[in-house]
C-alpha positions in Angstrom: -0.1 0.0 0.1 0.7 3.6 -1.0 1.5 6.3 1.8 -1.8 7.9 0.5 -3.5 4.8 1.0 -2.2 4.2 4.2 -3.1 7.1 5.7 -6.4 6.9 4.0 -7.3 3.7 5.6 -6.0 5.0 8.9 -8.7 7.6 8.4 -11.3 5.6 8.0 -10.5 3.1 10.6 -9.9 5.8 13.3 -13.5 7.3 13.1 -13.2 9.5 10.0 -15.3 8.4 6.6 -14.2 7.8 2.9 -16.6 7.5 -0.2 -16.1 4.7 -3.0 -17.6 5.3 -6.4 -19.3 2.6 -8.4 -21.7 1.3 -11.0 -24.3 -1.1 -8.9 -27.9 -2.1 -10.0 -30.7 -0.5 -8.7 -34.2 -2.6 -9.5 -37.5 -1.9 -8.0 -40.2 -4.4 -8.0 -44.2 -3.6 -7.1 -47.8 -4.8 -7.1 -50.3 -6.7 -5.9 -48.7 -9.7 -6.0 -45.0 -8.8 -5.6 -44.3 -10.1 -2.1 -46.0 -14.0 -2.8 -43.7 -13.3 -6.2 -40.7 -12.2 -3.9 -41.2 -15.1 -1.4 -40.6 -17.6 -3.9 -36.9 -16.1 -5.5 -35.3 -15.1 -2.8 -34.0 -16.6 0.8 -35.9 -14.4 2.8 -39.0 -13.9 3.9 -40.8 -10.7 2.2 -43.5 -10.5 4.5 -41.5 -9.5 7.1 -39.7 -6.8 5.5 -41.3 -3.3 7.2 -42.0 -0.1 5.8 -38.1 1.3 5.5 -36.3 -1.5 6.5 -33.6 -3.3 4.7 -32.5 -7.0 4.6 -29.5 -9.1 3.2 -30.7 -12.2 1.0 -29.8 -14.7 -1.6 -30.4 -14.5 -4.9 -30.5 -18.1 -6.2 -31.6 -20.0 -9.3 -34.0 -22.9 -9.8 -30.7 -25.3 -9.1 -30.3 -23.4 -5.6 -27.0 -21.8 -7.4 -26.8 -18.4 -6.6 -26.8 -15.8 -9.2 -26.8 -13.0 -6.5 -26.2 -11.4 -2.9 -28.8 -8.3 -2.9 -30.1 -5.7 -0.4 -33.7 -5.1 -0.4 -35.1 -1.9 0.7 -39.0 -1.6 1.1 -40.1 2.4 0.3 -43.7 2.3 0.7 -45.1 -0.3 -1.8 -41.9 -0.6 -3.6 -39.0 -3.5 -3.1 -36.2 -1.7 -4.0 -33.2 -4.6 -4.7 -29.4 -3.5 -4.8 -27.0 -5.2 -6.6 -23.2 -5.5 -8.1 -23.3 -4.3 -11.5 -22.0 -7.7 -12.2 -25.1 -9.4 -11.6 -27.7 -6.6 -12.0 -28.9 -8.1 -15.7 -29.0 -11.3 -14.6 -31.2 -10.0 -11.4 -33.1 -8.1 -13.5 -34.4 -10.5 -16.4 -34.7 -13.1 -13.7 -37.7 -11.1 -12.4 -38.7 -9.4 -15.4 -39.7 -13.0 -16.9 -42.4 -13.2 -14.5 -44.2 -10.2 -14.9 -46.7 -11.7 -17.5 -47.5 -14.4 -15.1 -48.8 -12.4 -11.8 -49.9 -8.8 -10.6 -46.6 -7.7 -10.2 -43.7 -4.7 -12.3 -40.3 -4.8 -12.4 -38.1 -1.7 -13.4 -34.2 -1.3 -13.5 -33.8 2.1 -12.1 -29.8 2.0 -12.8 -29.0 4.2 -15.2 -31.4 6.8 -13.2 -29.0 6.9 -10.1 -25.7 7.1 -9.0 -24.2 4.9 -6.4 -21.9 6.1 -3.6 -20.7 4.3 -0.9 -19.7 5.6 2.4 -17.0 3.7 4.9 -16.6 4.8 8.4 -18.5 7.7 10.1 -21.2 9.4 8.2 -20.3 12.9 7.9 -23.7 14.3 7.4 -23.9 14.9 3.8 -27.0 13.0 2.7 -28.6 13.6 -0.3 -32.5 12.4 -1.3 -32.4 9.3 -3.0 -31.9 5.5 -1.5 -30.2 4.0 1.4 -28.7 0.9 2.2 -26.9 0.7 5.4 -25.1 -1.5 7.0 -22.8 -2.2 9.7 -19.7 -0.8 8.2 -20.6 1.6 5.4 -23.8 3.6 4.0 -25.0 3.7 0.4 -26.5 6.0 -1.4 -28.2 6.1 -4.3 -29.0 9.4 -5.7 -30.0 10.8 -9.1 -27.6 11.4 -11.5 -28.2 15.3 -11.4 -26.9 15.0 -7.6 -24.1 12.7 -6.9 -21.5 15.3 -7.7 -22.8 17.1 -5.2 -23.1 14.7 -3.0 -19.7 13.8 -3.4 -18.5 17.2 -2.9 -20.9 17.7 0.4 -19.2 14.5 1.7 -15.9 15.7 1.1 -16.1 19.1 2.0 -17.4 17.4 5.4 -14.1 15.2 6.2 -14.6 12.1 3.9 -11.8 11.3 1.7 -11.9 9.5 -1.6 -11.3 5.8 -1.5 -8.7 3.9 -4.2 -9.9 0.9 -5.8 -7.0 -1.2 -3.9 -8.1 -0.5 -0.7 -11.7 -0.5 -1.2 -11.2 -4.3 -2.2 -9.1 -4.4 1.6 -12.3 -2.9 3.0 -14.8 -4.8 1.0 -13.0 -8.0 2.6 -12.5 -6.8 6.3 -15.9 -5.9 6.0 -16.9 -9.2 4.7 -18.7 -7.7 1.7 -18.6 -10.7 -1.2 -17.7 -9.9 -4.5 -19.4 -11.7 -7.9 -16.8 -13.0 -9.7 -14.5 -13.4 -7.3 -16.3 -15.1 -4.0 -19.0 -16.5 -5.3 -20.7 -17.1 -8.7 -22.9 -19.9 -10.4 -21.3 -22.9 -8.5 -21.7 -21.7 -5.3 -24.8 -23.3 -3.8 -26.8 -20.5 -1.1 -25.7 -22.2 2.0 -21.9 -22.1 1.4 
């Protein structure tokens, strides 16, 4: 690690914050049969997800092989899936192909929003959009035209940008699996 990378790591681990921008998928599902439909496709019980709550879930194929790990957020009548860019199209196609069989809708919102992940303490510059929180980071999905304002606000409030090699370290330390590296379609869900 370079000195700059080490300093950024120490900044984050000593109570500061760091930001990392990458492409991620954001998919919305809603409709009268959305919960019933989703209960049959992911590893978690969607009926237990209350307004504003979120959960981590496995998204397997019919053989129980892992297509993606997703974070689910309930926003009113919509259920939002956050997924890696590498798995976005698979998740979307697997959801969309069932829309003809039930009363629910699927929309890929990925191109309408930008993703910014904040590691460490949240410095307070929050924009309108969707937030997915975990013990180690907060993921912001903001409209395209507001992404730079969010980034600027975070940096103004003390965040530092995270380089790619440091993101890998933080991701591994935080137990965030990465498709194609830590798992793929040969992985079964219990693994």
